[in-house]
PyMOL commands that place a pseudoatom at each C-alpha (Angstrom):
pseudoatom trace, name=CA, resn=UNK, resi=1, chain=A, elem=C, hetatm=0, pos=[-10.714, -30.184, -23.626]
pseudoatom trace, name=CA, resn=UNK, resi=2, chain=A, elem=C, hetatm=0, pos=[-8.708, -27.068, -22.878]
pseudoatom trace, name=CA, resn=UNK, resi=3, chain=A, elem=C, hetatm=0, pos=[-11.835, -24.935, -22.728]
pseudoatom trace, name=CA, resn=UNK, resi=4, chain=A, elem=C, hetatm=0, pos=[-13.549, -27.310, -20.301]
pseudoatom trace, name=CA, resn=UNK, resi=5, chain=A, elem=C, hetatm=0, pos=[-10.443, -27.304, -18.130]
pseudoatom trace, name=CA, resn=UNK, resi=6, chain=A, elem=C, hetatm=0, pos=[-10.381, -23.486, -18.158]
pseudoatom trace, name=CA, resn=UNK, resi=7, chain=A, elem=C, hetatm=0, pos=[-14.071, -23.321, -17.276]
pseudoatom trace, name=CA, resn=UNK, resi=8, chain=A, elem=C, hetatm=0, pos=[-13.524, -25.719, -14.397]
pseudoatom trace, name=CA, resn=UNK, resi=9, chain=A, elem=C, hetatm=0, pos=[-10.673, -23.577, -13.091]
pseudoatom trace, name=CA, resn=UNK, resi=10, chain=A, elem=C, hetatm=0, pos=[-12.366, -20.211, -13.716]
pseudoatom trace, name=CA, resn=UNK, resi=11, chain=A, elem=C, hetatm=0, pos=[-12.866, -19.536, -10.011]
pseudoatom trace, name=CA, resn=UNK, resi=12, chain=A, elem=C, hetatm=0, pos=[-9.227, -20.311, -9.244]
pseudoatom trace, name=CA, resn=UNK, resi=13, chain=A, elem=C, hetatm=0, pos=[-8.018, -18.123, -12.106]
pseudoatom trace, name=CA, resn=UNK, resi=14, chain=A, elem=C, hetatm=0, pos=[-10.185, -15.190, -11.033]
pseudoatom trace, name=CA, resn=UNK, resi=15, chain=A, elem=C, hetatm=0, pos=[-8.991, -15.517, -7.415]
pseudoatom trace, name=CA, resn=UNK, resi=16, chain=A, elem=C, hetatm=0, pos=[-5.382, -15.565, -8.581]
pseudoatom trace, name=CA, resn=UNK, resi=17, chain=A, elem=C, hetatm=0, pos=[-5.862, -12.479, -10.762]
pseudoatom trace, name=CA, resn=UNK, resi=18, chain=A, elem=C, hetatm=0, pos=[-7.565, -10.660, -7.896]
pseudoatom trace, name=CA, resn=UNK, resi=19, chain=A, elem=C, hetatm=0, pos=[-4.695, -11.489, -5.530]
pseudoatom trace, name=CA, resn=UNK, resi=20, chain=A, elem=C, hetatm=0, pos=[-2.090, -10.299, -8.016]
pseudoatom trace, name=CA, resn=UNK, resi=21, chain=A, elem=C, hetatm=0, pos=[-3.779, -6.995, -8.853]
pseudoatom trace, name=CA, resn=UNK, resi=22, chain=A, elem=C, hetatm=0, pos=[-4.808, -6.118, -5.292]
pseudoatom trace, name=CA, resn=UNK, resi=23, chain=A, elem=C, hetatm=0, pos=[-2.432, -3.891, -3.326]
pseudoatom trace, name=CA, resn=UNK, resi=24, chain=A, elem=C, hetatm=0, pos=[-1.375, -5.351, -0.015]
pseudoatom trace, name=CA, resn=UNK, resi=25, chain=A, elem=C, hetatm=0, pos=[-2.981, -3.548, 2.877]
pseudoatom trace, name=CA, resn=UNK, resi=26, chain=A, elem=C, hetatm=0, pos=[0.024, -3.513, 5.176]
pseudoatom trace, name=CA, resn=UNK, resi=27, chain=A, elem=C, hetatm=0, pos=[2.369, -1.518, 2.942]
pseudoatom trace, name=CA, resn=UNK, resi=28, chain=A, elem=C, hetatm=0, pos=[2.757, 2.243, 2.985]
pseudoatom trace, name=CA, resn=UNK, resi=29, chain=A, elem=C, hetatm=0, pos=[2.666, 4.525, -0.037]
pseudoatom trace, name=CA, resn=UNK, resi=30, chain=A, elem=C, hetatm=0, pos=[6.429, 5.015, 0.150]
pseudoatom trace, name=CA, resn=UNK, resi=31, chain=A, elem=C, hetatm=0, pos=[6.955, 1.273, -0.100]
pseudoatom trace, name=CA, resn=UNK, resi=32, chain=A, elem=C, hetatm=0, pos=[4.908, 1.014, -3.288]
pseudoatom trace, name=CA, resn=UNK, resi=33, chain=A, elem=C, hetatm=0, pos=[7.237, 3.363, -5.151]
pseudoatom trace, name=CA, resn=UNK, resi=34, chain=A, elem=C, hetatm=0, pos=[10.179, 1.975, -7.093]
pseudoatom trace, name=CA, resn=UNK, resi=35, chain=A, elem=C, hetatm=0, pos=[13.522, 2.367, -5.360]
pseudoatom trace, name=CA, resn=UNK, resi=36, chain=A, elem=C, hetatm=0, pos=[14.788, 5.058, -7.718]
pseudoatom trace, name=CA, resn=UNK, resi=37, chain=A, elem=C, hetatm=0, pos=[11.807, 7.286, -6.817]
pseudoatom trace, name=CA, resn=UNK, resi=38, chain=A, elem=C, hetatm=0, pos=[12.104, 6.997, -3.030]
pseudoatom trace, name=CA, resn=UNK, resi=39, chain=A, elem=C, hetatm=0, pos=[13.383, 10.022, -1.152]
pseudoatom trace, name=CA, resn=UNK, resi=40, chain=A, elem=C, hetatm=0, pos=[13.829, 10.563, 2.568]
pseudoatom trace, name=CA, resn=UNK, resi=41, chain=A, elem=C, hetatm=0, pos=[12.311, 14.042, 2.321]
pseudoatom trace, name=CA, resn=UNK, resi=42, chain=A, elem=C, hetatm=0, pos=[8.960, 12.560, 1.267]
pseudoatom trace, name=CA, resn=UNK, resi=43, chain=A, elem=C, hetatm=0, pos=[8.195, 11.505, 4.792]
pseudoatom trace, name=CA, resn=UNK, resi=44, chain=A, elem=C, hetatm=0, pos=[8.467, 15.133, 5.936]
pseudoatom trace, name=CA, resn=UNK, resi=45, chain=A, elem=C, hetatm=0, pos=[6.928, 16.872, 2.943]
pseudoatom trace, name=CA, resn=UNK, resi=46, chain=A, elem=C, hetatm=0, pos=[4.035, 15.164, 1.168]
pseudoatom trace, name=CA, resn=UNK, resi=47, chain=A, elem=C, hetatm=0, pos=[4.349, 17.530, -1.792]
pseudoatom trace, name=CA, resn=UNK, resi=48, chain=A, elem=C, hetatm=0, pos=[7.525, 15.704, -2.833]
pseudoatom trace, name=CA, resn=UNK, resi=49, chain=A, elem=C, hetatm=0, pos=[5.471, 12.597, -3.612]
pseudoatom trace, name=CA, resn=UNK, resi=50, chain=A, elem=C, hetatm=0, pos=[3.937, 12.000, -7.027]
pseudoatom trace, name=CA, resn=UNK, resi=51, chain=A, elem=C, hetatm=0, pos=[0.554, 13.720, -7.298]
pseudoatom trace, name=CA, resn=UNK, resi=52, chain=A, elem=C, hetatm=0, pos=[-1.380, 10.460, -7.572]
pseudoatom trace, name=CA, resn=UNK, resi=53, chain=A, elem=C, hetatm=0, pos=[-0.101, 9.353, -4.152]
pseudoatom trace, name=CA, resn=UNK, resi=54, chain=A, elem=C, hetatm=0, pos=[-0.261, 12.569, -2.138]
pseudoatom trace, name=CA, resn=UNK, resi=55, chain=A, elem=C, hetatm=0, pos=[-3.799, 12.156, -0.851]
pseudoatom trace, name=CA, resn=UNK, resi=56, chain=A, elem=C, hetatm=0, pos=[-3.199, 8.579, 0.278]
pseudoatom trace, name=CA, resn=UNK, resi=57, chain=A, elem=C, hetatm=0, pos=[0.030, 9.578, 2.031]
pseudoatom trace, name=CA, resn=UNK, resi=58, chain=A, elem=C, hetatm=0, pos=[-1.750, 12.433, 3.799]
pseudoatom trace, name=CA, resn=UNK, resi=59, chain=A, elem=C, hetatm=0, pos=[-4.334, 9.991, 5.178]
pseudoatom trace, name=CA, resn=UNK, resi=60, chain=A, elem=C, hetatm=0, pos=[-1.575, 7.632, 6.341]
pseudoatom trace, name=CA, resn=UNK, resi=61, chain=A, elem=C, hetatm=0, pos=[0.213, 10.493, 8.092]
pseudoatom trace, name=CA, resn=UNK, resi=62, chain=A, elem=C, hetatm=0, pos=[-2.972, 11.537, 9.905]
pseudoatom trace, name=CA, resn=UNK, resi=63, chain=A, elem=C, hetatm=0, pos=[-3.560, 7.949, 10.994]
pseudoatom trace, name=CA, resn=UNK, resi=64, chain=A, elem=C, hetatm=0, pos=[0.003, 7.681, 12.328]
pseudoatom trace, name=CA, resn=UNK, resi=65, chain=A, elem=C, hetatm=0, pos=[-0.414, 10.851, 14.406]
pseudoatom trace, name=CA, resn=UNK, resi=66, chain=A, elem=C, hetatm=0, pos=[-3.467, 9.407, 16.125]
pseudoatom trace, name=CA, resn=UNK, resi=67, chain=A, elem=C, hetatm=0, pos=[-1.705, 6.143, 16.926]
pseudoatom trace, name=CA, resn=UNK, resi=68, chain=A, elem=C, hetatm=0, pos=[1.253, 7.631, 18.812]
pseudoatom trace, name=CA, resn=UNK, resi=69, chain=A, elem=C, hetatm=0, pos=[1.494, 6.333, 22.351]
pseudoatom trace, name=CA, resn=UNK, resi=70, chain=A, elem=C, hetatm=0, pos=[2.145, 8.486, 25.368]
pseudoatom trace, name=CA, resn=UNK, resi=71, chain=A, elem=C, hetatm=0, pos=[5.376, 7.761, 27.224]
pseudoatom trace, name=CA, resn=UNK, resi=72, chain=A, elem=C, hetatm=0, pos=[5.104, 6.862, 30.851]
pseudoatom trace, name=CA, resn=UNK, resi=73, chain=A, elem=C, hetatm=0, pos=[6.575, 9.321, 33.348]
pseudoatom trace, name=CA, resn=UNK, resi=74, chain=A, elem=C, hetatm=0, pos=[7.999, 6.586, 35.537]
pseudoatom trace, name=CA, resn=UNK, resi=75, chain=A, elem=C, hetatm=0, pos=[11.155, 4.896, 34.382]
for i in range(1, 75): cmd.bond("trace and resi %d" % i, "trace and resi %d" % (i + 1))
show_as sticks, trace
zoom trace
């Protein structure tokens, strides 16, 4: 009976596993690091990040540069 129950819930189990293993899309690379590895200097110098995250952080930095808004001259 346990195997039939598991087979019936296979889709739910696979969806749950996918949700748990998938990285959330709205978090930055710096936020995925544990707290003891976070450094303020990382936001200025990408080479201070772990090697596995440098490329992703570089892409995020380029995206942030393109999204900056121009300030209006009139106040």
